[in-house]
PyMOL Python script that loads the backbone (N, CA, C, O; Angstrom):
from pymol import cmd

cmd.read_pdbstr("""\
ATOM      1  N   UNK A   1     -54.002  12.217 -69.235  1.00  0.00           N
ATOM      2  CA  UNK A   1     -53.972  10.947 -69.929  1.00  0.00           C
ATOM      3  C   UNK A   1     -55.405  10.557 -70.265  1.00  0.00           C
ATOM      4  O   UNK A   1     -56.266  10.509 -69.387  1.00  0.00           O
ATOM      5  N   UNK A   2     -55.651  10.285 -71.519  1.00  0.00           N
ATOM      6  CA  UNK A   2     -56.980   9.837 -71.896  1.00  0.00           C
ATOM      7  C   UNK A   2     -57.110   8.352 -71.608  1.00  0.00           C
ATOM      8  O   UNK A   2     -56.118   7.625 -71.559  1.00  0.00           O
ATOM      9  N   UNK A   3     -58.328   7.919 -71.421  1.00  0.00           N
ATOM     10  CA  UNK A   3     -58.575   6.517 -71.106  1.00  0.00           C
ATOM     11  C   UNK A   3     -59.659   5.961 -72.020  1.00  0.00           C
ATOM     12  O   UNK A   3     -60.425   6.704 -72.633  1.00  0.00           O
ATOM     13  N   UNK A   4     -59.701   4.631 -72.094  1.00  0.00           N
ATOM     14  CA  UNK A   4     -60.738   3.913 -72.832  1.00  0.00           C
ATOM     15  C   UNK A   4     -61.215   2.751 -71.984  1.00  0.00           C
ATOM     16  O   UNK A   4     -60.466   2.209 -71.171  1.00  0.00           O
ATOM     17  N   UNK A   5     -62.424   2.386 -72.174  1.00  0.00           N
ATOM     18  CA  UNK A   5     -62.961   1.206 -71.508  1.00  0.00           C
ATOM     19  C   UNK A   5     -62.743   0.014 -72.427  1.00  0.00           C
ATOM     20  O   UNK A   5     -63.075   0.055 -73.611  1.00  0.00           O
ATOM     21  N   UNK A   6     -62.179  -1.046 -71.864  1.00  0.00           N
ATOM     22  CA  UNK A   6     -61.946  -2.287 -72.596  1.00  0.00           C
ATOM     23  C   UNK A   6     -62.664  -3.394 -71.828  1.00  0.00           C
ATOM     24  O   UNK A   6     -62.519  -3.514 -70.612  1.00  0.00           O
ATOM     25  N   UNK A   7     -63.420  -4.182 -72.535  1.00  0.00           N
ATOM     26  CA  UNK A   7     -64.111  -5.281 -71.866  1.00  0.00           C
ATOM     27  C   UNK A   7     -63.507  -6.607 -72.308  1.00  0.00           C
ATOM     28  O   UNK A   7     -62.997  -6.737 -73.421  1.00  0.00           O
ATOM     29  N   UNK A   8     -63.575  -7.578 -71.420  1.00  0.00           N
ATOM     30  CA  UNK A   8     -63.057  -8.902 -71.734  1.00  0.00           C
ATOM     31  C   UNK A   8     -63.821  -9.936 -70.917  1.00  0.00           C
ATOM     32  O   UNK A   8     -64.162  -9.702 -69.757  1.00  0.00           O
ATOM     33  N   UNK A   9     -64.076 -11.048 -71.521  1.00  0.00           N
ATOM     34  CA  UNK A   9     -64.669 -12.166 -70.791  1.00  0.00           C
ATOM     35  C   UNK A   9     -63.526 -12.952 -70.158  1.00  0.00           C
ATOM     36  O   UNK A   9     -62.602 -13.393 -70.843  1.00  0.00           O
ATOM     37  N   UNK A  10     -63.605 -13.120 -68.848  1.00  0.00           N
ATOM     38  CA  UNK A  10     -62.580 -13.868 -68.127  1.00  0.00           C
ATOM     39  C   UNK A  10     -63.261 -14.956 -67.306  1.00  0.00           C
ATOM     40  O   UNK A  10     -64.447 -14.850 -66.993  1.00  0.00           O
ATOM     41  N   UNK A  11     -62.524 -15.991 -66.959  1.00  0.00           N
ATOM     42  CA  UNK A  11     -63.124 -17.050 -66.142  1.00  0.00           C
ATOM     43  C   UNK A  11     -63.632 -16.491 -64.806  1.00  0.00           C
ATOM     44  O   UNK A  11     -63.034 -15.586 -64.223  1.00  0.00           O
ATOM     45  N   UNK A  12     -64.725 -17.041 -64.351  1.00  0.00           N
ATOM     46  CA  UNK A  12     -65.329 -16.582 -63.090  1.00  0.00           C
ATOM     47  C   UNK A  12     -64.345 -16.657 -61.933  1.00  0.00           C
ATOM     48  O   UNK A  12     -64.325 -15.778 -61.071  1.00  0.00           O
ATOM     49  N   UNK A  13     -63.532 -17.703 -61.912  1.00  0.00           N
ATOM     50  CA  UNK A  13     -62.571 -17.856 -60.815  1.00  0.00           C
ATOM     51  C   UNK A  13     -61.564 -16.710 -60.800  1.00  0.00           C
ATOM     52  O   UNK A  13     -61.190 -16.222 -59.734  1.00  0.00           O
ATOM     53  N   UNK A  14     -61.128 -16.284 -61.977  1.00  0.00           N
ATOM     54  CA  UNK A  14     -60.202 -15.161 -62.064  1.00  0.00           C
ATOM     55  C   UNK A  14     -60.883 -13.879 -61.605  1.00  0.00           C
ATOM     56  O   UNK A  14     -60.281 -13.071 -60.898  1.00  0.00           O
ATOM     57  N   UNK A  15     -62.120 -13.695 -62.001  1.00  0.00           N
ATOM     58  CA  UNK A  15     -62.872 -12.508 -61.568  1.00  0.00           C
ATOM     59  C   UNK A  15     -63.014 -12.484 -60.047  1.00  0.00           C
ATOM     60  O   UNK A  15     -62.918 -11.426 -59.424  1.00  0.00           O
ATOM     61  N   UNK A  16     -63.242 -13.648 -59.459  1.00  0.00           N
ATOM     62  CA  UNK A  16     -63.344 -13.731 -58.000  1.00  0.00           C
ATOM     63  C   UNK A  16     -62.011 -13.384 -57.337  1.00  0.00           C
ATOM     64  O   UNK A  16     -61.982 -12.719 -56.301  1.00  0.00           O
ATOM     65  N   UNK A  17     -60.917 -13.834 -57.935  1.00  0.00           N
ATOM     66  CA  UNK A  17     -59.601 -13.494 -57.390  1.00  0.00           C
ATOM     67  C   UNK A  17     -59.363 -11.986 -57.460  1.00  0.00           C
ATOM     68  O   UNK A  17     -58.800 -11.397 -56.537  1.00  0.00           O
ATOM     69  N   UNK A  18     -59.793 -11.372 -58.552  1.00  0.00           N
ATOM     70  CA  UNK A  18     -59.652  -9.918 -58.679  1.00  0.00           C
ATOM     71  C   UNK A  18     -60.503  -9.217 -57.626  1.00  0.00           C
ATOM     72  O   UNK A  18     -60.064  -8.242 -57.015  1.00  0.00           O
ATOM     73  N   UNK A  19     -61.715  -9.712 -57.414  1.00  0.00           N
ATOM     74  CA  UNK A  19     -62.574  -9.154 -56.367  1.00  0.00           C
ATOM     75  C   UNK A  19     -61.892  -9.225 -55.006  1.00  0.00           C
ATOM     76  O   UNK A  19     -61.902  -8.258 -54.244  1.00  0.00           O
ATOM     77  N   UNK A  20     -61.300 -10.377 -54.710  1.00  0.00           N
ATOM     78  CA  UNK A  20     -60.631 -10.566 -53.416  1.00  0.00           C
ATOM     79  C   UNK A  20     -59.425  -9.647 -53.274  1.00  0.00           C
ATOM     80  O   UNK A  20     -59.203  -9.057 -52.217  1.00  0.00           O
ATOM     81  N   UNK A  21     -58.643  -9.530 -54.353  1.00  0.00           N
ATOM     82  CA  UNK A  21     -57.488  -8.631 -54.312  1.00  0.00           C
ATOM     83  C   UNK A  21     -57.922  -7.190 -54.103  1.00  0.00           C
ATOM     84  O   UNK A  21     -57.328  -6.463 -53.306  1.00  0.00           O
ATOM     85  N   UNK A  22     -58.944  -6.787 -54.811  1.00  0.00           N
ATOM     86  CA  UNK A  22     -59.435  -5.416 -54.693  1.00  0.00           C
ATOM     87  C   UNK A  22     -59.863  -5.120 -53.260  1.00  0.00           C
ATOM     88  O   UNK A  22     -59.576  -4.050 -52.723  1.00  0.00           O
ATOM     89  N   UNK A  23     -60.541  -6.067 -52.657  1.00  0.00           N
ATOM     90  CA  UNK A  23     -60.978  -5.866 -51.276  1.00  0.00           C
ATOM     91  C   UNK A  23     -59.795  -5.842 -50.318  1.00  0.00           C
ATOM     92  O   UNK A  23     -59.712  -4.986 -49.437  1.00  0.00           O
ATOM     93  N   UNK A  24     -58.885  -6.789 -50.500  1.00  0.00           N
ATOM     94  CA  UNK A  24     -57.718  -6.875 -49.605  1.00  0.00           C
ATOM     95  C   UNK A  24     -56.830  -5.641 -49.719  1.00  0.00           C
ATOM     96  O   UNK A  24     -56.325  -5.138 -48.715  1.00  0.00           O
ATOM     97  N   UNK A  25     -56.641  -5.152 -50.953  1.00  0.00           N
ATOM     98  CA  UNK A  25     -55.772  -3.995 -51.169  1.00  0.00           C
ATOM     99  C   UNK A  25     -56.504  -2.669 -51.042  1.00  0.00           C
ATOM    100  O   UNK A  25     -55.891  -1.603 -51.106  1.00  0.00           O
ATOM    101  N   UNK A  26     -57.819  -2.741 -50.863  1.00  0.00           N
ATOM    102  CA  UNK A  26     -58.659  -1.545 -50.791  1.00  0.00           C
ATOM    103  C   UNK A  26     -58.461  -0.673 -52.033  1.00  0.00           C
ATOM    104  O   UNK A  26     -58.258   0.538 -51.945  1.00  0.00           O
ATOM    105  N   UNK A  27     -58.526  -1.322 -53.173  1.00  0.00           N
ATOM    106  CA  UNK A  27     -58.369  -0.659 -54.481  1.00  0.00           C
ATOM    107  C   UNK A  27     -59.533  -1.055 -55.366  1.00  0.00           C
ATOM    108  O   UNK A  27     -60.132  -2.112 -55.167  1.00  0.00           O
ATOM    109  N   UNK A  28     -59.859  -0.223 -56.337  1.00  0.00           N
ATOM    110  CA  UNK A  28     -60.907  -0.620 -57.292  1.00  0.00           C
ATOM    111  C   UNK A  28     -60.436  -1.784 -58.169  1.00  0.00           C
ATOM    112  O   UNK A  28     -59.240  -1.955 -58.406  1.00  0.00           O
ATOM    113  N   UNK A  29     -61.395  -2.574 -58.641  1.00  0.00           N
ATOM    114  CA  UNK A  29     -61.059  -3.697 -59.519  1.00  0.00           C
ATOM    115  C   UNK A  29     -60.350  -3.202 -60.781  1.00  0.00           C
ATOM    116  O   UNK A  29     -59.437  -3.858 -61.283  1.00  0.00           O
ATOM    117  N   UNK A  30     -60.771  -2.054 -61.287  1.00  0.00           N
ATOM    118  CA  UNK A  30     -60.141  -1.493 -62.477  1.00  0.00           C
ATOM    119  C   UNK A  30     -58.663  -1.219 -62.266  1.00  0.00           C
ATOM    120  O   UNK A  30     -57.864  -1.386 -63.188  1.00  0.00           O
ATOM    121  N   UNK A  31     -58.290  -0.801 -61.069  1.00  0.00           N
ATOM    122  CA  UNK A  31     -56.882  -0.531 -60.754  1.00  0.00           C
ATOM    123  C   UNK A  31     -56.090  -1.831 -60.794  1.00  0.00           C
ATOM    124  O   UNK A  31     -54.980  -1.872 -61.325  1.00  0.00           O
ATOM    125  N   UNK A  32     -56.669  -2.902 -60.227  1.00  0.00           N
ATOM    126  CA  UNK A  32     -56.004  -4.211 -60.220  1.00  0.00           C
ATOM    127  C   UNK A  32     -55.763  -4.676 -61.659  1.00  0.00           C
ATOM    128  O   UNK A  32     -54.660  -5.100 -62.002  1.00  0.00           O
ATOM    129  N   UNK A  33     -56.784  -4.594 -62.484  1.00  0.00           N
ATOM    130  CA  UNK A  33     -56.681  -5.047 -63.870  1.00  0.00           C
ATOM    131  C   UNK A  33     -55.675  -4.187 -64.627  1.00  0.00           C
ATOM    132  O   UNK A  33     -54.876  -4.707 -65.406  1.00  0.00           O
ATOM    133  N   UNK A  34     -55.708  -2.876 -64.405  1.00  0.00           N
ATOM    134  CA  UNK A  34     -54.760  -1.987 -65.090  1.00  0.00           C
ATOM    135  C   UNK A  34     -53.324  -2.328 -64.716  1.00  0.00           C
ATOM    136  O   UNK A  34     -52.456  -2.364 -65.589  1.00  0.00           O
ATOM    137  N   UNK A  35     -53.059  -2.576 -63.452  1.00  0.00           N
ATOM    138  CA  UNK A  35     -51.701  -2.931 -63.015  1.00  0.00           C
ATOM    139  C   UNK A  35     -51.246  -4.230 -63.668  1.00  0.00           C
ATOM    140  O   UNK A  35     -50.109  -4.340 -64.126  1.00  0.00           O
ATOM    141  N   UNK A  36     -52.144  -5.213 -63.707  1.00  0.00           N
ATOM    142  CA  UNK A  36     -51.798  -6.505 -64.308  1.00  0.00           C
ATOM    143  C   UNK A  36     -51.506  -6.353 -65.792  1.00  0.00           C
ATOM    144  O   UNK A  36     -50.531  -6.914 -66.292  1.00  0.00           O
ATOM    145  N   UNK A  37     -52.338  -5.602 -66.499  1.00  0.00           N
ATOM    146  CA  UNK A  37     -52.125  -5.411 -67.933  1.00  0.00           C
ATOM    147  C   UNK A  37     -50.845  -4.637 -68.214  1.00  0.00           C
ATOM    148  O   UNK A  37     -50.114  -4.971 -69.147  1.00  0.00           O
ATOM    149  N   UNK A  38     -50.566  -3.613 -67.426  1.00  0.00           N
ATOM    150  CA  UNK A  38     -49.336  -2.842 -67.620  1.00  0.00           C
ATOM    151  C   UNK A  38     -48.112  -3.739 -67.438  1.00  0.00           C
ATOM    152  O   UNK A  38     -47.159  -3.650 -68.212  1.00  0.00           O
ATOM    153  N   UNK A  39     -48.133  -4.599 -66.424  1.00  0.00           N
ATOM    154  CA  UNK A  39     -47.008  -5.502 -66.181  1.00  0.00           C
ATOM    155  C   UNK A  39     -46.846  -6.484 -67.329  1.00  0.00           C
ATOM    156  O   UNK A  39     -45.726  -6.744 -67.770  1.00  0.00           O
ATOM    157  N   UNK A  40     -47.960  -7.034 -67.818  1.00  0.00           N
ATOM    158  CA  UNK A  40     -47.893  -8.002 -68.903  1.00  0.00           C
ATOM    159  C   UNK A  40     -47.397  -7.365 -70.188  1.00  0.00           C
ATOM    160  O   UNK A  40     -46.567  -7.944 -70.889  1.00  0.00           O
ATOM    161  N   UNK A  41     -47.898  -6.178 -70.504  1.00  0.00           N
ATOM    162  CA  UNK A  41     -47.465  -5.490 -71.720  1.00  0.00           C
ATOM    163  C   UNK A  41     -45.970  -5.162 -71.642  1.00  0.00           C
ATOM    164  O   UNK A  41     -45.251  -5.306 -72.630  1.00  0.00           O
ATOM    165  N   UNK A  42     -45.511  -4.730 -70.487  1.00  0.00           N
ATOM    166  CA  UNK A  42     -44.084  -4.434 -70.303  1.00  0.00           C
ATOM    167  C   UNK A  42     -43.244  -5.698 -70.481  1.00  0.00           C
ATOM    168  O   UNK A  42     -42.198  -5.660 -71.129  1.00  0.00           O
ATOM    169  N   UNK A  43     -43.691  -6.809 -69.913  1.00  0.00           N
ATOM    170  CA  UNK A  43     -42.973  -8.074 -70.043  1.00  0.00           C
ATOM    171  C   UNK A  43     -42.925  -8.532 -71.502  1.00  0.00           C
ATOM    172  O   UNK A  43     -41.882  -8.979 -71.977  1.00  0.00           O
ATOM    173  N   UNK A  44     -44.036  -8.424 -72.202  1.00  0.00           N
ATOM    174  CA  UNK A  44     -44.066  -8.827 -73.608  1.00  0.00           C
ATOM    175  C   UNK A  44     -43.176  -7.941 -74.464  1.00  0.00           C
ATOM    176  O   UNK A  44     -42.541  -8.427 -75.400  1.00  0.00           O
ATOM    177  N   UNK A  45     -43.119  -6.648 -74.159  1.00  0.00           N
ATOM    178  CA  UNK A  45     -42.228  -5.740 -74.896  1.00  0.00           C
ATOM    179  C   UNK A  45     -40.776  -6.142 -74.681  1.00  0.00           C
ATOM    180  O   UNK A  45     -39.978  -6.119 -75.618  1.00  0.00           O
ATOM    181  N   UNK A  46     -40.429  -6.511 -73.448  1.00  0.00           N
ATOM    182  CA  UNK A  46     -39.069  -6.942 -73.143  1.00  0.00           C
ATOM    183  C   UNK A  46     -38.738  -8.246 -73.872  1.00  0.00           C
ATOM    184  O   UNK A  46     -37.646  -8.392 -74.421  1.00  0.00           O
ATOM    185  N   UNK A  47     -39.675  -9.189 -73.875  1.00  0.00           N
ATOM    186  CA  UNK A  47     -39.451 -10.450 -74.581  1.00  0.00           C
ATOM    187  C   UNK A  47     -39.246 -10.206 -76.073  1.00  0.00           C
ATOM    188  O   UNK A  47     -38.382 -10.823 -76.695  1.00  0.00           O
ATOM    189  N   UNK A  48     -40.037  -9.312 -76.639  1.00  0.00           N
ATOM    190  CA  UNK A  48     -39.910  -8.997 -78.056  1.00  0.00           C
ATOM    191  C   UNK A  48     -38.540  -8.377 -78.356  1.00  0.00           C
ATOM    192  O   UNK A  48     -37.890  -8.729 -79.340  1.00  0.00           O
ATOM    193  N   UNK A  49     -38.112  -7.447 -77.490  1.00  0.00           N
ATOM    194  CA  UNK A  49     -36.812  -6.801 -77.673  1.00  0.00           C
ATOM    195  C   UNK A  49     -35.687  -7.822 -77.591  1.00  0.00           C
ATOM    196  O   UNK A  49     -34.757  -7.782 -78.397  1.00  0.00           O
ATOM    197  N   UNK A  50     -35.758  -8.738 -76.627  1.00  0.00           N
ATOM    198  CA  UNK A  50     -34.725  -9.764 -76.494  1.00  0.00           C
ATOM    199  C   UNK A  50     -34.708 -10.699 -77.698  1.00  0.00           C
ATOM    200  O   UNK A  50     -33.645 -11.143 -78.131  1.00  0.00           O
ATOM    201  N   UNK A  51     -35.887 -10.995 -78.236  1.00  0.00           N
ATOM    202  CA  UNK A  51     -35.961 -11.828 -79.435  1.00  0.00           C
ATOM    203  C   UNK A  51     -35.289 -11.127 -80.605  1.00  0.00           C
ATOM    204  O   UNK A  51     -34.517 -11.739 -81.343  1.00  0.00           O
ATOM    205  N   UNK A  52     -35.582  -9.845 -80.774  1.00  0.00           N
ATOM    206  CA  UNK A  52     -34.957  -9.082 -81.858  1.00  0.00           C
ATOM    207  C   UNK A  52     -33.438  -9.025 -81.701  1.00  0.00           C
ATOM    208  O   UNK A  52     -32.703  -9.130 -82.683  1.00  0.00           O
ATOM    209  N   UNK A  53     -32.973  -8.860 -80.462  1.00  0.00           N
ATOM    210  CA  UNK A  53     -31.529  -8.834 -80.213  1.00  0.00           C
ATOM    211  C   UNK A  53     -30.909 -10.188 -80.541  1.00  0.00           C
ATOM    212  O   UNK A  53     -29.822 -10.251 -81.116  1.00  0.00           O
ATOM    213  N   UNK A  54     -31.589 -11.265 -80.182  1.00  0.00           N
ATOM    214  CA  UNK A  54     -31.090 -12.605 -80.488  1.00  0.00           C
ATOM    215  C   UNK A  54     -31.022 -12.846 -81.990  1.00  0.00           C
ATOM    216  O   UNK A  54     -30.047 -13.407 -82.491  1.00  0.00           O
ATOM    217  N   UNK A  55     -32.050 -12.425 -82.698  1.00  0.00           N
ATOM    218  CA  UNK A  55     -32.044 -12.575 -84.156  1.00  0.00           C
ATOM    219  C   UNK A  55     -30.948 -11.731 -84.800  1.00  0.00           C
ATOM    220  O   UNK A  55     -30.344 -12.149 -85.788  1.00  0.00           O
ATOM    221  N   UNK A  56     -30.691 -10.558 -84.253  1.00  0.00           N
ATOM    222  CA  UNK A  56     -29.608  -9.721 -84.769  1.00  0.00           C
ATOM    223  C   UNK A  56     -28.257 -10.402 -84.553  1.00  0.00           C
ATOM    224  O   UNK A  56     -27.378 -10.331 -85.412  1.00  0.00           O
ATOM    225  N   UNK A  57     -28.095 -11.061 -83.406  1.00  0.00           N
ATOM    226  CA  UNK A  57     -26.865 -11.814 -83.154  1.00  0.00           C
ATOM    227  C   UNK A  57     -26.697 -12.936 -84.173  1.00  0.00           C
ATOM    228  O   UNK A  57     -25.598 -13.167 -84.677  1.00  0.00           O
ATOM    229  N   UNK A  58     -27.784 -13.625 -84.470  1.00  0.00           N
ATOM    230  CA  UNK A  58     -27.721 -14.698 -85.472  1.00  0.00           C
ATOM    231  C   UNK A  58     -27.342 -14.111 -86.825  1.00  0.00           C
ATOM    232  O   UNK A  58     -26.466 -14.643 -87.506  1.00  0.00           O
ATOM    233  N   UNK A  59     -27.992 -13.023 -87.219  1.00  0.00           N
ATOM    234  CA  UNK A  59     -27.689 -12.387 -88.507  1.00  0.00           C
ATOM    235  C   UNK A  59     -26.236 -11.937 -88.583  1.00  0.00           C
ATOM    236  O   UNK A  59     -25.631 -11.963 -89.655  1.00  0.00           O
ATOM    237  N   UNK A  60     -25.671 -11.523 -87.442  1.00  0.00           N
ATOM    238  CA  UNK A  60     -24.289 -11.051 -87.411  1.00  0.00           C
ATOM    239  C   UNK A  60     -23.289 -12.191 -87.253  1.00  0.00           C
ATOM    240  O   UNK A  60     -22.079 -11.967 -87.241  1.00  0.00           O
ATOM    241  N   UNK A  61     -23.803 -13.422 -87.130  1.00  0.00           N
ATOM    242  CA  UNK A  61     -22.906 -14.568 -87.010  1.00  0.00           C
ATOM    243  C   UNK A  61     -22.384 -14.804 -85.611  1.00  0.00           C
ATOM    244  O   UNK A  61     -21.461 -15.597 -85.423  1.00  0.00           O
ATOM    245  N   UNK A  62     -22.958 -14.128 -84.619  1.00  0.00           N
ATOM    246  CA  UNK A  62     -22.528 -14.332 -83.232  1.00  0.00           C
ATOM    247  C   UNK A  62     -23.273 -15.543 -82.668  1.00  0.00           C
ATOM    248  O   UNK A  62     -24.316 -15.417 -82.026  1.00  0.00           O
ATOM    249  N   UNK A  63     -22.703 -16.714 -82.930  1.00  0.00           N
ATOM    250  CA  UNK A  63     -23.316 -17.973 -82.543  1.00  0.00           C
ATOM    251  C   UNK A  63     -22.338 -18.803 -81.736  1.00  0.00           C
ATOM    252  O   UNK A  63     -21.130 -18.568 -81.772  1.00  0.00           O
ATOM    253  N   UNK A  64     -22.859 -19.758 -81.019  1.00  0.00           N
ATOM    254  CA  UNK A  64     -22.023 -20.720 -80.311  1.00  0.00           C
ATOM    255  C   UNK A  64     -22.307 -22.080 -80.927  1.00  0.00           C
ATOM    256  O   UNK A  64     -23.462 -22.488 -81.052  1.00  0.00           O
ATOM    257  N   UNK A  65     -21.261 -22.768 -81.304  1.00  0.00           N
ATOM    258  CA  UNK A  65     -21.362 -24.067 -81.950  1.00  0.00           C
ATOM    259  C   UNK A  65     -22.025 -25.080 -81.022  1.00  0.00           C
ATOM    260  O   UNK A  65     -21.782 -25.083 -79.816  1.00  0.00           O
ATOM    261  N   UNK A  66     -22.852 -25.926 -81.588  1.00  0.00           N
ATOM    262  CA  UNK A  66     -23.546 -26.950 -80.803  1.00  0.00           C
ATOM    263  C   UNK A  66     -22.563 -27.841 -80.047  1.00  0.00           C
ATOM    264  O   UNK A  66     -22.801 -28.183 -78.889  1.00  0.00           O
ATOM    265  N   UNK A  67     -21.475 -28.212 -80.685  1.00  0.00           N
ATOM    266  CA  UNK A  67     -20.489 -29.077 -80.025  1.00  0.00           C
ATOM    267  C   UNK A  67     -19.906 -28.398 -78.791  1.00  0.00           C
ATOM    268  O   UNK A  67     -19.646 -29.055 -77.783  1.00  0.00           O
ATOM    269  N   UNK A  68     -19.703 -27.093 -78.867  1.00  0.00           N
ATOM    270  CA  UNK A  68     -19.170 -26.358 -77.712  1.00  0.00           C
ATOM    271  C   UNK A  68     -20.174 -26.347 -76.567  1.00  0.00           C
ATOM    272  O   UNK A  68     -19.794 -26.500 -75.406  1.00  0.00           O
ATOM    273  N   UNK A  69     -21.427 -26.170 -76.880  1.00  0.00           N
ATOM    274  CA  UNK A  69     -22.468 -26.191 -75.840  1.00  0.00           C
ATOM    275  C   UNK A  69     -22.579 -27.587 -75.243  1.00  0.00           C
ATOM    276  O   UNK A  69     -22.706 -27.735 -74.028  1.00  0.00           O
ATOM    277  N   UNK A  70     -22.532 -28.602 -76.082  1.00  0.00           N
ATOM    278  CA  UNK A  70     -22.613 -29.982 -75.624  1.00  0.00           C
ATOM    279  C   UNK A  70     -21.448 -30.296 -74.686  1.00  0.00           C
ATOM    280  O   UNK A  70     -21.653 -30.897 -73.632  1.00  0.00           O
ATOM    281  N   UNK A  71     -20.237 -29.901 -75.053  1.00  0.00           N
ATOM    282  CA  UNK A  71     -19.059 -30.142 -74.206  1.00  0.00           C
ATOM    283  C   UNK A  71     -19.195 -29.407 -72.881  1.00  0.00           C
ATOM    284  O   UNK A  71     -18.857 -29.948 -71.828  1.00  0.00           O
ATOM    285  N   UNK A  72     -19.689 -28.173 -72.934  1.00  0.00           N
ATOM    286  CA  UNK A  72     -19.886 -27.384 -71.715  1.00  0.00           C
ATOM    287  C   UNK A  72     -20.899 -28.070 -70.799  1.00  0.00           C
ATOM    288  O   UNK A  72     -20.679 -28.178 -69.593  1.00  0.00           O
ATOM    289  N   UNK A  73     -22.009 -28.534 -71.379  1.00  0.00           N
ATOM    290  CA  UNK A  73     -23.048 -29.180 -70.583  1.00  0.00           C
ATOM    291  C   UNK A  73     -22.530 -30.477 -69.951  1.00  0.00           C
ATOM    292  O   UNK A  73     -22.829 -30.766 -68.792  1.00  0.00           O
ATOM    293  N   UNK A  74     -21.770 -31.240 -70.697  1.00  0.00           N
ATOM    294  CA  UNK A  74     -21.218 -32.485 -70.151  1.00  0.00           C
ATOM    295  C   UNK A  74     -20.228 -32.204 -69.040  1.00  0.00           C
ATOM    296  O   UNK A  74     -20.099 -32.999 -68.109  1.00  0.00           O
ATOM    297  N   UNK A  75     -19.529 -31.090 -69.125  1.00  0.00           N
ATOM    298  CA  UNK A  75     -18.555 -30.704 -68.112  1.00  0.00           C
ATOM    299  C   UNK A  75     -19.226 -30.290 -66.801  1.00  0.00           C
ATOM    300  O   UNK A  75     -18.600 -30.336 -65.742  1.00  0.00           O
ATOM    301  N   UNK A  76     -20.498 -29.887 -66.870  1.00  0.00           N
ATOM    302  CA  UNK A  76     -21.210 -29.484 -65.657  1.00  0.00           C
ATOM    303  C   UNK A  76     -21.318 -30.643 -64.671  1.00  0.00           C
ATOM    304  O   UNK A  76     -21.200 -30.439 -63.463  1.00  0.00           O
ATOM    305  N   UNK A  77     -21.540 -31.852 -65.172  1.00  0.00           N
ATOM    306  CA  UNK A  77     -21.651 -33.009 -64.303  1.00  0.00           C
ATOM    307  C   UNK A  77     -20.364 -33.267 -63.527  1.00  0.00           C
ATOM    308  O   UNK A  77     -20.406 -33.747 -62.394  1.00  0.00           O
ATOM    309  N   UNK A  78     -19.239 -32.954 -64.124  1.00  0.00           N
ATOM    310  CA  UNK A  78     -17.925 -33.229 -63.507  1.00  0.00           C
ATOM    311  C   UNK A  78     -17.605 -32.241 -62.391  1.00  0.00           C
ATOM    312  O   UNK A  78     -16.809 -32.548 -61.504  1.00  0.00           O
ATOM    313  N   UNK A  79     -18.219 -31.055 -62.426  1.00  0.00           N
ATOM    314  CA  UNK A  79     -17.873 -30.039 -61.436  1.00  0.00           C
ATOM    315  C   UNK A  79     -18.642 -30.198 -60.133  1.00  0.00           C
ATOM    316  O   UNK A  79     -18.404 -29.450 -59.184  1.00  0.00           O
ATOM    317  N   UNK A  80     -19.549 -31.148 -60.069  1.00  0.00           N
ATOM    318  CA  UNK A  80     -20.358 -31.331 -58.838  1.00  0.00           C
ATOM    319  C   UNK A  80     -19.733 -32.329 -57.933  1.00  0.00           C
ATOM    320  O   UNK A  80     -20.268 -32.609 -56.860  1.00  0.00           O
TER     321      UNK A  80
END
""", "prot")
cmd.dss("prot")
cmd.show_as("cartoon", "prot")
cmd.util.cbc("prot")
cmd.orient("prot")
């Protein structure tokens, strides 16, 4: 796997937290940052996919009427 160096300016407090994590986990700071970025990129990819699926549902007419949602929400109070 090839790698690249990426630099970013981050708040000092965040950098200190990364330093503390690296020491506590006995891992390099680069490993901590790589894990965080991988998790964030994966989460954003999932959010994007879910958005596309939602838009496809709208395009296909798979919708729930506002009145039905409103009635359902009002019914929640009665079930408690």
